[in-house]
N, C-alpha and C positions, 0 to 999 in steps of 0.2 A: 665596218662603222660603212654605212651607204655615203655616198659623196650627195651634196643636195645637185635637186635638177627642180626642172620646172615642169611641170604636170599639163597635158592639154586634153581636153576632153570634146570632140570632135563630134557633130550626130550624123553625120554625112558623109559618103566616101570621099565626096571632092574637097572636103576640108581636109581629111586623113590625106590626100594626094598631095595638097599643098604643104604641110607641115612636113611630108616627107622630101617633099621638092626643095623645101627652105632650109632645111636643117640635114638631110643630107644621112650618112654614118653615125652624125651624131647623134641622131634620133633612135628612138626603137619602138617598138611597137608590145603594147600591152593589153591584155585581156584578162587571162587569170593569173597570171604572176607567179605561177608556184616553180616553175625554172629560174625566171629571167631575176626575182627578187632574191634570189639566191647566190646567184653568178654576183649581182650588184653589192651583197655584204662581204662576199670576200675578195671583192674589187677586180673580177675579172673581166666586167661591164661597167664601164662608165660614162653611161647617156647622158647628155646634154638636157633632151627632155624626153620624157616620155607622154605617147601617144596612147591614150586609154581609149581604146575603140570600141567597149562595151555598150555605148551608148548608140551605135548604127546599126538600125532596125535590122536589118537584111540578115545582119552578122549572124546572128541567134535563133536566126527561123531552120527548119526542118521541112524540107517538101519535099510531093511526091511529082514525078514527071516520068515522061515516056521514056520506057527502059531501066528506070533506076529511081534514087531515091537521092538529095541532095539536103547536105547538111550543112550548114553555117557554120564558117572558122570560131565563131564566139561562142557557139554551142559547148557548154559545159559537158562532163562525163556523165553527171545525174540526168539532165536535162535527156543527151542520147537514150542511157537506161529506159527513161520514165514515158518517153516520144511512143505515141501510139503509130504512126507512122513509120516508124522504125521498128517495132515489136510486128509490125503486120508484114512488113518488106522486106527487112532483114532482121531477124530474130537473134540470128548468131550477133548481131554488132552490140543490139541491147545486152545480151545476156553474158560477154566480154569486159562492154563500160562499166558493168555491174562490179566487176573485178580488176579494176583499174589501181595502180598503187592501195593508198589509203580511203578514209571515206572524207577527209581535208579536200585530199587532191582531188576527187570525183564531184566534189561541191563545187570549186572554183575552177580547177583545170579543165582547159578548153581544147576540143578536137583540133582547131587549126595552131592552137603555142602548142600540140604535143608533135604534129607530123613540122610544122616550122621552125622547132629546137633540134629534131633529127637527133634527137638521143637514138644512139645504139640498140639502146632495152624497151622499146618501145611496142606496147602490144598491140597499139591499131594501124602502127605502119606495117607491121605482118600481117594483121588477119584484111585490113583495106586491098592486099595485091590479090587476091581469089577472088575480089568484084570488079578486076578491072577499073581500080579507083584512079580518075583523074583530077589534079589540083588545077583550081580556076584562081589567077593571079590578075589582079586588079591594077591598074595607074591610070597617073591623067594621061598617056598616051592611047591606054587601048587596054584590052583584055586580051589572053592569052591562056590558052588551057596547057596542063603538060600529066603526060602519065606518072603516077605517083614512083613508080618503078625510075624515072628520067628527073623528077624531083630532088628524090634524096642522095645527094652525091658519095654521102661518107657520115662518119661521126662529124654531127654537127653544123653540117654542110648541107645546102641546097641549092638549087638553080634560081632563088627569087633572088630579084634585084631592088639596091637601096629603095628604088622608088617604087615597089610594087607590094601590094598587102595579099595575102592571102586570103581571099573571101568564103571558099566552100571546097567540099571537098564531095565529087561525084561518084555514085556505087552504083554498077551495075547488077540490074537485077539476074539469079541465076535462072537457068531454065525451068521449065515445069521436071515436076520429080528428083530435083536435086536435092543433096543432104550434104552436110557438113558439119566441120567441129573447129575448135581453138584449143590447144591442147600447151599449158605452159608450166613450167618448171622453175621452183626457185624457193629459193630460203628467205633470203630477202624480198624487198617493196619490189623492187626492178629483177624482172625474172630473168631467169639464166637463159634462160630458152623459150622459144615459142613455136609452133607448129599449124598451120592452119590446111586444111585441106577438104577439098568439095570433092563428091562425087555423080557422075551422073549417068543414067542406064540405059540401055538398047532397048528397042521394043520388048524383045524379049526377057525383058526384066534379071536377064542371065549374067552379063559381059557388062564392061563400062564402056562407054560413048567415046566418054569426057573425063579429066579429072584438072582438079587445079591444085596444085602444092606450092605452099609456100612457109620459109623457116625464116628466123629473125632472133636478133638478142646473142647471139653468138660470134658473129663478125661485124663489118663494118658497116653493113646496114642490110635490111632485108632484102629478101629474092625469091625471084620465082623457080619453081625446080622443073624446068623445060625439059629435062634430061629424062626424069623420074614419070613426069604425066604423059610422055610420049608413052615410056614403056606400061603404064598403066592402062592406057586405051587398048580394048580386046583383052583385059584379062578378065576371069571369073569371077564374081562378085564373091559368089559363096567362098572360095579360096583367102578370099582379101579379110574376110571378116570372120575368118577363123584362124587367120593367121600361116595359114598355108601354103603361102606360094612365095617364090624367092625375087619377088619381084622389087623389095627394095633394098636387097643386099649390094653394098656398096653404092648405094645411093648419097650416102654423106662424104665419100673421098673426093666431089668436086666443090664441096662447099668450101666457102671462103669462112674460115675462122683466125678467134685473134686471142690471145692468151690478154687476159685480166683480172680485177679482182675476184672474178665469178669463177674462174676455173682457166686452166690452160687451154690450149687449142686443140692437141689429141682427146683429153675428156670432154670438149664438147661435141669433139666429132664424135665417140663412141655414144653420148649421149643424143645426136643428133640423129643416130644410128635407131638407136631404141625408142624414140619419139615418133619417127617418121611411121615406122610399123603400125604402132600404138594408133598413132593419129587416123591412119589408113582403115584400122579394125573398126574404131568407133565409127566413121566416117562410112563404112560398106552397112555394118549393122544398121546403123540410119535410114539408109537410102531405101533397104529392104524391109523394114520395120520390124526390126529386130530390137530385144531390148539392151540395153548397154551397161557393163559392169565398169564405172569412171574411178574406184574406189582407188586411188593412188598417191604414197605419201609427195606432201610440199606440189601436191599436181594441180592443179584448177582445168578440170573442163567445160567447156562451153559450146 
């Protein structure tokens, strides 16, 4: 049973800031509520005041700026999926949004809520790392930006202060000619594993000049695999597309995995090794314009 609470519906950020200043940690920000209401029903969270931010206009906008795209925190997954701006500048994001959770969550759940909740089984938190994502945090004291990697501290823990609201996430555009994929595996709605990979080629179109690889849902928080990215640079793209390189061998050994209801840490590490190789093959095929066979059981490819 949900305990009684006051509902406030501000229409401007200044009003949100005033409410957070007045009620402090007894207030909870509310947009889609797909996670928050479940916690309230179980009694894990008992806010005195719910601050509904859906009426703040700028929080629901998707805009294109210099070098990238900005998605408002209150934009729903469905909005992201259908956004012409997202489809034009970050089509992979639109593709992944189409497969988040279930239709109810996609219709009301929001990008900001997903990131601020810091569920370790988040598709977006993993995917956004290969876009060098930065979150925008607003308070009456001012605005600050944080790399997404520094914002998510661990399971259900972020760097957001009680007086701050996450207003947007900024994604940097990929270099011209880059191609990538997001691959996730899971039997339940929350993915057991998610891998994002992006490859850019040298001018000769034969070797990798840059790589971005992120993995999530298997540890306390998503992470960029810098050690694997470094090994990818200079690798022959034809070998990667055919799976004929050992560049990913042992790449999963350094990944922080945890045991939970989705599987043991060792199982997830083995899965990570398989799916890293698979994701890189798909990204390599796409960057050279070859067809991709993405038919794998319980797997979603975007």
